[in-house]
VMD Tcl script that draws the C-alpha trace (Angstrom):
set ca {
  {30.88 28.25 16.97}
  {29.17 28.27 13.62}
  {31.96 26.34 11.79}
  {31.96 23.71 14.58}
  {28.18 23.22 14.43}
  {28.31 22.99 10.66}
  {30.94 20.27 10.93}
  {28.83 18.35 13.48}
  {25.75 18.47 11.27}
  {27.77 17.32 8.26}
  {29.16 14.42 10.27}
  {25.68 13.42 11.42}
  {24.40 13.44 7.86}
  {27.34 11.32 6.75}
  {26.78 8.79 9.57}
  {23.08 8.50 8.80}
  {23.73 8.04 5.10}
  {26.17 5.21 5.82}
  {24.11 3.37 8.45}
  {20.71 3.66 6.73}
  {19.62 1.68 3.68}
  {19.83 3.58 0.42}
  {16.46 3.29 -1.24}
  {17.02 2.54 -4.89}
  {14.09 4.52 -6.24}
  {15.54 4.52 -9.72}
  {16.90 0.98 -9.63}
  {15.39 -1.48 -12.10}
  {15.64 -5.24 -11.98}
  {15.43 -7.10 -15.25}
  {15.09 -10.85 -15.66}
  {15.94 -11.99 -19.19}
  {15.51 -8.42 -20.41}
  {12.07 -7.88 -18.86}
  {11.68 -5.25 -16.15}
  {10.05 -6.78 -13.09}
  {7.85 -4.58 -10.90}
  {7.46 -5.10 -7.16}
  {5.46 -3.30 -4.49}
  {8.55 -3.14 -2.25}
  {11.45 -1.29 -3.85}
  {14.91 -2.86 -4.02}
  {17.42 -1.13 -1.80}
  {21.14 -0.96 -1.22}
  {22.29 -2.02 2.22}
  {25.97 -2.40 3.11}
  {26.75 -2.27 -0.63}
  {24.44 -5.21 -1.32}
  {21.30 -5.14 -3.50}
  {18.41 -6.35 -1.33}
  {15.18 -7.50 -2.97}
  {11.89 -9.11 -1.84}
  {12.47 -12.86 -1.60}
  {9.25 -14.14 -3.16}
  {9.44 -11.65 -6.01}
  {12.91 -12.70 -7.15}
  {12.61 -16.41 -6.36}
  {9.38 -17.00 -8.26}
  {10.76 -15.13 -11.27}
  {13.67 -17.57 -11.23}
  {11.34 -20.57 -11.15}
  {11.67 -21.44 -7.45}
  {8.82 -22.33 -5.11}
  {8.76 -20.44 -1.80}
  {7.45 -21.74 1.55}
  {7.61 -19.69 4.74}
  {7.31 -21.37 8.15}
  {8.02 -19.33 11.25}
  {11.40 -17.65 10.85}
  {12.54 -20.09 8.15}
  {12.03 -19.82 4.41}
  {12.50 -22.76 2.06}
  {13.22 -22.29 -1.65}
  {12.96 -25.29 -3.93}
  {13.77 -25.71 -7.60}
  {14.61 -28.99 -9.31}
  {17.28 -30.65 -7.15}
  {18.17 -27.47 -5.22}
  {16.70 -26.80 -1.79}
  {17.69 -23.69 0.16}
  {16.72 -22.77 3.72}
  {17.10 -19.18 4.91}
  {16.63 -17.80 8.40}
  {15.68 -14.26 9.30}
  {18.46 -12.24 10.94}
  {21.03 -14.91 10.11}
  {23.78 -14.99 7.52}
  {23.92 -18.78 7.68}
  {21.79 -20.64 5.15}
  {21.52 -24.27 4.03}
  {21.96 -25.43 0.43}
  {20.96 -29.07 0.06}
  {21.75 -29.65 3.72}
  {25.16 -27.97 3.66}
  {25.92 -24.62 5.35}
  {26.30 -21.54 3.16}
  {27.17 -17.99 4.19}
  {25.17 -15.06 2.80}
  {26.86 -11.75 2.12}
  {23.97 -9.90 3.84}
  {21.44 -10.77 6.54}
  {17.78 -11.31 5.50}
  {15.28 -8.99 7.21}
  {11.61 -8.05 7.01}
  {10.36 -4.86 5.40}
  {6.64 -4.13 4.94}
  {5.83 -7.84 5.50}
  {8.33 -8.87 2.81}
  {11.54 -10.79 3.42}
  {14.45 -8.88 1.91}
  {17.40 -10.97 0.73}
  {20.67 -10.36 -1.13}
  {19.91 -10.61 -4.84}
  {23.26 -12.05 -5.91}
  {23.09 -14.98 -3.48}
  {19.62 -16.04 -4.66}
  {20.40 -15.55 -8.35}
  {23.70 -17.42 -8.31}
  {22.20 -20.23 -6.21}
  {19.86 -20.92 -9.12}
  {22.58 -20.67 -11.79}
  {21.88 -17.11 -12.88}
  {24.39 -14.40 -13.71}
  {24.00 -10.90 -12.29}
  {25.19 -7.64 -13.84}
  {24.77 -4.11 -12.50}
  {24.94 -1.22 -14.97}
  {23.45 2.27 -14.97}
  {21.04 1.62 -12.05}
  {19.79 -1.55 -13.72}
  {20.40 -5.01 -12.30}
  {20.17 -7.67 -15.02}
  {19.60 -11.29 -14.02}
  {20.13 -13.93 -16.70}
  {19.18 -17.56 -16.00}
  {21.11 -20.28 -17.77}
  {19.45 -21.36 -21.05}
  {17.00 -24.22 -20.69}
  {18.08 -27.12 -22.91}
  {16.05 -30.24 -23.76}
  {17.57 -33.17 -25.65}
  {20.48 -30.93 -26.62}
  {18.20 -28.22 -28.04}
  {17.74 -24.76 -26.52}
  {14.10 -24.10 -25.55}
  {12.80 -20.78 -26.81}
  {9.37 -20.84 -25.18}
  {6.52 -22.90 -23.81}
  {3.49 -22.69 -26.07}
  {0.30 -23.95 -24.50}
  {-3.35 -24.16 -25.48}
  {-6.17 -24.25 -22.96}
  {-9.48 -25.65 -24.14}
  {-12.96 -24.36 -23.28}
  {-16.47 -25.36 -24.34}
  {-16.61 -22.97 -27.31}
  {-12.96 -22.45 -28.21}
  {-9.42 -22.20 -26.90}
  {-6.69 -19.74 -25.97}
  {-3.10 -20.17 -27.18}
  {-0.30 -18.36 -25.36}
  {3.47 -18.46 -25.48}
  {5.56 -18.14 -22.36}
  {9.15 -16.97 -22.54}
  {11.55 -17.15 -19.63}
  {14.01 -20.01 -19.25}
  {13.47 -20.24 -15.49}
  {9.69 -20.54 -15.79}
  {9.89 -23.06 -18.61}
  {12.42 -25.23 -16.81}
  {10.35 -25.21 -13.61}
  {7.19 -26.27 -15.46}
  {9.03 -28.96 -17.41}
  {10.26 -30.54 -14.19}
  {6.69 -30.64 -12.86}
  {5.70 -32.59 -15.96}
  {8.80 -34.75 -15.66}
  {7.92 -35.76 -12.09}
  {4.89 -37.61 -13.36}
  {3.46 -40.70 -11.74}
  {3.39 -44.31 -12.87}
  {2.79 -45.42 -16.44}
  {-0.82 -46.41 -17.12}
  {-2.96 -47.48 -20.03}
  {-4.94 -44.89 -21.93}
  {-8.37 -44.07 -20.46}
  {-11.26 -46.07 -21.85}
  {-12.79 -42.87 -23.21}
  {-10.94 -39.63 -23.87}
  {-11.44 -36.73 -26.24}
  {-10.03 -33.37 -27.26}
  {-13.56 -31.93 -27.35}
  {-15.44 -30.73 -24.28}
  {-18.82 -30.75 -26.06}
  {-21.31 -33.45 -25.02}
  {-19.01 -35.01 -22.48}
  {-20.29 -38.01 -20.58}
  {-19.52 -39.00 -17.03}
  {-16.28 -40.98 -16.98}
  {-14.84 -39.30 -20.07}
  {-11.40 -37.69 -19.91}
  {-11.17 -34.44 -21.88}
  {-8.06 -32.59 -22.96}
  {-7.89 -29.51 -20.75}
  {-4.55 -28.28 -22.05}
  {-1.69 -29.02 -24.43}
  {1.88 -27.86 -23.78}
  {4.73 -27.67 -26.29}
  {8.31 -26.78 -25.45}
  {9.47 -25.24 -28.72}
  {12.85 -24.44 -30.26}
  {14.02 -21.21 -31.91}
  {12.06 -22.03 -35.09}
  {8.86 -22.88 -33.21}
  {9.21 -26.64 -33.64}
  {8.07 -28.83 -30.76}
  {10.85 -30.50 -28.77}
  {8.56 -32.05 -26.18}
  {4.76 -32.16 -25.94}
  {2.48 -32.95 -23.02}
  {-1.31 -32.95 -22.74}
  {-3.43 -32.85 -19.61}
  {-6.65 -34.85 -19.51}
  {-9.22 -34.23 -16.79}
  {-12.00 -36.57 -15.71}
  {-15.38 -35.02 -16.46}
  {-18.04 -34.56 -13.80}
  {-15.51 -35.08 -11.00}
  {-16.45 -34.02 -7.49}
  {-13.87 -32.05 -5.56}
  {-10.37 -32.10 -6.99}
  {-10.66 -33.80 -10.39}
  {-8.68 -36.84 -11.48}
  {-5.98 -35.91 -13.99}
  {-3.92 -37.94 -16.44}
  {-0.85 -36.86 -18.39}
  {-0.18 -37.85 -21.97}
  {3.43 -37.62 -23.08}
  {2.97 -37.21 -26.82}
  {6.70 -37.48 -27.51}
  {6.79 -40.94 -25.89}
  {3.19 -41.85 -26.77}
  {2.67 -42.84 -23.15}
  {0.05 -42.12 -20.49}
  {0.91 -41.35 -16.85}
  {-0.87 -40.70 -13.60}
  {-0.77 -37.05 -12.61}
  {-2.05 -34.96 -9.71}
  {-4.33 -31.97 -9.47}
  {-1.82 -30.23 -7.16}
  {0.80 -30.52 -9.93}
  {-1.66 -28.92 -12.36}
  {-2.21 -26.08 -9.89}
  {1.56 -25.53 -9.61}
  {1.87 -25.32 -13.40}
  {-0.85 -22.71 -13.70}
  {0.54 -20.78 -10.74}
  {3.84 -20.40 -12.59}
  {1.96 -19.37 -15.74}
  {-0.07 -16.81 -13.80}
  {3.08 -15.34 -12.21}
  {4.79 -15.24 -15.61}
  {1.81 -13.36 -17.02}
  {1.87 -10.80 -14.22}
  {5.53 -10.11 -14.94}
  {5.31 -9.75 -18.72}
  {6.55 -13.15 -19.91}
  {3.32 -14.19 -21.70}
  {2.24 -13.43 -25.27}
  {-1.23 -14.32 -26.53}
  {-1.13 -16.05 -29.90}
  {-4.85 -16.64 -30.49}
  {-8.18 -16.54 -28.68}
  {-11.24 -18.36 -30.09}
  {-13.03 -18.52 -26.75}
  {-16.16 -16.32 -26.87}
}
mol new
graphics top color blue
foreach p $ca { graphics top sphere $p radius 0.5 }
foreach p [lrange $ca 0 end-1] q [lrange $ca 1 end] { graphics top cylinder $p $q radius 0.2 }
display resetview
């Protein structure tokens, strides 16, 4: 009987190994060469690499909204709707079939990496337990953008940081590009936050999309109304066009949310800090 029992146990082990997800403890996911950490490990299921949805989508510059059993991903002119426990998705209103079914693990939605990456024009390569995701280069006016360099102003100084990551930079550029109507310059505006008066607009941040040599391709500046109550009024100055635009505080929040996420994942480099 011993050989028979041994065979049964071996078969059970084989069945369990096939039907259960293979936890990729040693698997690394890199986006543009940077290893991205997540509190829920990627795993192999039915020969597909499954990753937390918000983790991969935000690192590819997409906004994520979850409502009930539906998840909406939005980036530029692409809008994707996923449903839990369904292989059928929507891409800009048209049906699309996933190669694996989304599911929930530890309060995270797990999705097939390749489908999400390729939806947002990224290539995927698997080699030596490392999955490399490469977004398409971000190009402005025919010039490849190397980084977004931005300066945030405070009362006693400023902080200058540079953000790499084509997906992040493209997402932020499109927020700027979806500006409001053209307007005249404010009656009073300044780049200094010292001795501001009520009604003055002060420069709260300057953003440069730079090329490989560090030259500015496109520059924007955000001006915030001083002494505002509640959400402050914001105006956008397009320095390349020398034109002022209406802007929204929610757009500003979206920009800094992308910057914060980029910083958490290793895409930010501090250039200078003169803020005490």
